[in-house]
N, C-alpha and C positions, 0 to 999 in steps of 0.2 A: 942127548937132550939138546933140543934147539934153544937158542937164546932169543929174547924179544927183539923186534925190529926197531931200529932207531927211526927218528923223523925223516931222515934222509932216505931211509931204506923203505918207507911206506909207499904203497902204490900211488900213482898219480891220481887215480879216481878217488881214493880216500882223501887225499889232500884237497881236491876240489870240493868235495861234499862238506868237509869241515869249514872251508872258507865261506861257502854259501850260508851255512848256519850262523856264522858270526855276523855276516852282513844283515841277515834277517833279524837278528837280535837287536840291532841298532835302529830299526824302522819305528817311526813315531805313530802312535795310535791316534787317529783323527777323532774318534768318538770320545777319547779321554780328554782331548784338549779343546773340544767344541764349547762355545759359549752357551751357558744355560739360558733357556728362555727367561725373559724378564730381567736379565742382568747384562750389563755392558762389560767389556774387557776391563780388567782392573777392579771389578766389583761395583761399578757406578750405574744406576738406573735412570729412568726419565725424570724423576724428581730432581736430580742434580741439574739436569738440563733446564728445567723450569726455573730453578733458582738463579741461573744465569740470564734467562730471557726476561724475567720480571724487572730487574734493574735496568737492563738495556732498553726495555719498552718505556720505562719511566723517564729515562734520559732522552729518548726520542720525542716523547710527548712534551716534555719540558722545553726541548729545543723548538718544537713546532709552535707551542703557545708563545714562547718568547719572540719568535719571528713574527707571528701575527700581531702580537702586542706592539712590537716595534713599528710594524707597518701602520697600525692604527694611530700610534703617537706621532708618526712622521707627518708633517704638515702637507696637505694636499692643495694643489693649485685650484683656485676658485675661478669658475668660468660662467659666463652668461649664455643661456641657451634659448633657442626659439624652435617652435614646432613647424614641421613641414605640413602645410595646409592644402587641402583639396578645395578649390573654389573656382567660380567662373571668372572669365576675363572681366566681366562687368563688375564683379565684386572687388577684383583687384584694382580696378581703375576708379572706384566710387569716390565721389566728393564727400559724401556723408551717408550715414545709415540711420534709419528710424523704424521703430516697431509700431504696429497698429493692427487694426482689424478690418476685415472685408465688410462691405456693405453694398447694397444694391442702390443704383442711381434712382430707381423708382421702387418703392416698397409701400404697401398699404395693408392695414388691418381692416378687412372688409366686414362690416356689421349690418345692422338693420335700422331703419328709421322708425319702425313700429315694433313694440314688444310682441313676441310670439314664440310658439314652440316649433322646433324644426320638424317638419313632416317628411321632407325628402332631402337627401344630401348626395349631390352628383359627383363630388370630387374626393380625392384622397391626397395625402402628402406626396409631393413630387408630380402631381398631375399638371399637365400643360394646359393652359387655358388661353383663349383668344378674347379680345375685347368684345363684350356683349354676351359671352357664354353664360348659361345658367349654372350657378354654383349650388344653390339650395333654395328650398321653398318652405315657407312657414305656413302653419295651419291658418286658414282664413275662411272657415265655414260660416261664421257669423257675418263676415263681410259679404260673402256670396249671397246669403239670405237677404241682407240689407240692400244689396244691389238689385236683386230680383224685385224687391218691394218698390224701390225707386222707379224701376223701369215699368212696373205695372201702374204706378201712379201717373207716370208720364203718359201712358197709353190712355188711361181714363181721362186725364186732363185734355188730351188731344181730341178725344171724342166729344167732351163737353165743349171744347172750342168750336168744333164743327157745328154743333147744335146752336151755339151762341152766334156764330156767323150767319147761320140761316135765319135765326130770329132777328138779327140785326138787319139783314136784307129785307125781311118782311116789314119791319118797322120803318125802314127808309121808304119803301113803296107806299106804305099807309100814310106817312107824313106828306109825301108828294101829292097823293090823291086828295087829302084834306086841304092842302094848300090851294089846289086848283078849284076845289069846291068853294073855298072861302073867297077866292077871287071872283066867283060868280054869285056870291052872297047866298050860297046854298048851305055852307057849313058855318057854324058860329066860331067866334074867336076862341072860346073855351075848347072846342073840339080840336082846333088847330094846335093850341098849346099842348094839349094832352098827347097828340100824335108826335109832336116834336120831342117831348119829354120821353116818350117811349123809345123813340129812335136813339136818343142820346144814352139812355140807360142800356140799350142793347149794345151800343158801341163801347161803353165803359166795361160791360161784362166781357166782351171779346178781348179788350186790352188786358183786363185782369187775368183772364185765363191764359193769354199768351205770356204774361209775366210769370204766372205760376208755373207754366211749363218750363220757362227758362230757369226758374229756381230749382225745379225738380231735376232738370238735366244737369245743372251745376252740381247738385248733391250726388247725382249718379256718377258724374265724372270724378268727384272727390272719392267716392267709394271705389271706383275703378282704379284710381291712382293708389289707394291704400292696398288694393289687391296686388297691383303691380309691385308695390314696395315689399310685399311679402315674397317676392321672387328676387333673390340675391344674385346680382349680375357682376361679372368680372369687369373692373373699370379699365383695364389695359391688358395687353399681352404679357404673359408671365408664367411663373411656376408657383404652385401652392407649396410654400415652405413650412407652413405650420397649420395644423387642423386644431382650431381653438375651441370647438364645440362639437358635440356628438349628436347623433340622431335622437330626437325626443327631448333634448335640452331646451330650456327656455332662455331666450336671449332678449336683452333690453337695449335701449338706446344709449345707456351708460351703465358702467359697472356698479352693481349694488351689492357686491359680495357674492359669496357662493350661494346663499339662499335666494338672492335676487336674480341669479342667472348671469350669463356672460354678456359682454358688449360686442365681442367680435366672433365671427364664425370661422374665418380662415385668414391667413396672412399670405399675401401674394407678393412676389418679388420678381423683378425683371433681371434674370440671371445672365442675360446677354449683355448687360451693361453693368459691370461691377467696378468698384473703386475701393481704395484703401484709405481709411481715415487715420491719420497719424499726427504726432506732435513733433515739431522741430524747435530746437533751442533758439532763443532770440539771437544769440551770438553767431549762429550758423545760418541764419535766414538769408544773409546777403549772398550765399553761395548758390542759391537756387532762384528760379524765376518761373512764371507760368509757361508751360510748354517744355520744361526741362525733362529730358529722357530719364528713364529709371528702369531698374531691373527689380522684379518682385519675387521673393521666395516665400512659399507658403509651407508651413510646417506639416500640414496634412498631405502634401504632395511632394515627398522627398525626391531629389534628383531632377526636378523640373523647375525652370524659372520662366517668368512671364514678362513680357515687355509692358512698360508703363509710361505714362506721361503726366506730369504735374498739371492738373486741370484747374485747381482753385487754391488760393491762399485766403483763409478766412480772416477778414480784417478785424480780429478781436484777439488780444493777447490774454494770457493767463499769468497774472503777475505773481501768484503764489508759487507757480512752478517755473516761471520764466520761459514759457513756450508759446508757440503759435500753431494753431491747428491748420493742417493742409489736407487736401484730397488728391489722390493719385489715381487716375483712370487706368484700368487694365485693358490693354489693346487686343490681347489674344486669349480671352477666357475660354475655358472648356467646362465640361459637365462635372468635373471634380471640384469645382469651386462653388461655394455658397456663402451667404452672409455669416458674420461672426467668427470666421476662421482667423487665427493669428497669422500675421504676415510681417515680413521684413522688407523694407524698401531701401534699395541702394540707388541713390541719385548719381547719375553718370554725367561726365562732360558731354558737350554737344557732339564731339567727334566720335563718340561711341555709337551713334545712331547708324553709321555706315560700316561698322566693324562686323564682319561676318562671324568672328569668333566670340562675340560678346556673350553668347549663351553657352559656350562650351565649358565643361568642367576640366580643369587642369591643376597641376601642382605648383605651388608657389612657396617661397621661403624668404626670410629677411635677407635683403641684398648684402648686408654686412657679413653674412655667414659664408659667402663665396669668395675664395681667394685664388690668385694665380700663383702656381708653384711649378717651376721647372717646365714652363710652357704648357701646363695643363691646368684646368679649372678643378679645384678640389674643395671639399668641405670636411670638417671634423665632426663625426657623429659620436654622441655619448650613448653607449649601449645600456642595457638593463642593469648591469653590474657597476655602472659608473666609470667605465673605462673608455678611452678614446679609440676610435677607428677612423682611419683616413679613407675617404671615398672620392673617387674621380667622378665628377658630375658633368652633365651636358646642359648648358644654359642656352635657351633659345632666345628669349626676349627679356630685357631688363626694364621694369617699371620704375617709377620714382623711388619707391621704398622696397619693392619686392622683385625677386628674380624668378622667372618662370623656368621650372625644371622639366626637362624632357626625359632624362635618364640619370640613374645613380642614387636617387633617394626615394624613400617610400613615405606616403602620407602618415603623419603621426610621429615620425622619428624626431629626436631632439638633436639639433646641430648647434655648434658653438658659434656665438655671434661675436664678430671681431676677434678671432682667435689670436692670442699672443704668440710671439716667437718662442721657439724651443719646445713646442708640444711634441710628444713622442707617442708612437703607436703602442697601445696597451696601457698607457699611463692612466692611473686612477685619479679622478678629479672630483671636486665638490661643486655642485650646481648652486649658483647664487640664488638667494631668495628673490 
């Protein structure tokens, strides 16, 4: 009978198999230790994470609010600002400015001398007319009939005059014959007196007919003048700026209201010669004189300026307003200008007449906003958020109060006037009222 084998006596193959089984029993099952969905290790889910995030967010918000509140309570430096303006050189150099309205040097409301109804209208608004051109014709049928009657009466009177002249000649010959017979004692004194009386009566009738013809011709001329007055004529070269009556309307020599008709048919203005009528304060009147150059800006024509000259100072003040009325002639008008447009007159020094840049539009800023720093010309710009931005600028010309800017600034930007020392880039400032 064989005895069992001890551990040392087992085959090597059995020992190796037993060792592998023991190692395998020690292997960790991954599925058993995997974290279940919806849970964190240690049994904590997303709710616990949110509980930590809420107080952290509250602390961050409180810190941000506190910082902003401190910034608001911190005193800001107050600065004075000026805007960068786009203007002409003439505006920058002006002695003074005044607002007014355009008017024509020659303007007339053309009406009629005789009441009547408009039969023909030859023009419209903006029609160009020359002196003597026919504008309108009023109905004049009755006058035409009266004129024909006068002319017929004149023809009849002239025929009667011819007859009277023939009778006069006959009476003169008869009187001469009776005078000769009387000298021979053939005719009596009564016959001679009768012949002379007949001759004188014939002469008087001729004179009466001639005078009557003169009266008829004068009456006919009056009717002809009335007919001519029914033709409305342009009094000067110009443009029809207003059509005050329409075809078929009745016009009168003076306005009698709507029922009585109109007093003017058209308004004509000489648009080639325009001027600005404006008021100048009495205290500033000493700055200008007749012939003073000016630059004129018209609101209806943006981006365009016109050359002007002070043509007249009206010698009558307005004590209620403290002003004096002046008239400024426009030297280079165009077809975009017409009466009653609003205009601004910039009176210039005499030296501006020969300045070729007087009409150019450039950028200008208050001269006090430009400073020299580190060998460069700079300006402090206040942005939309009220923070400072340093800009390097290029200044071409300095006027008395303004600096002409070539580069570095844009029209409409706000720059600090007389910037104090110690300004910092990005610093928040408060704009003075």
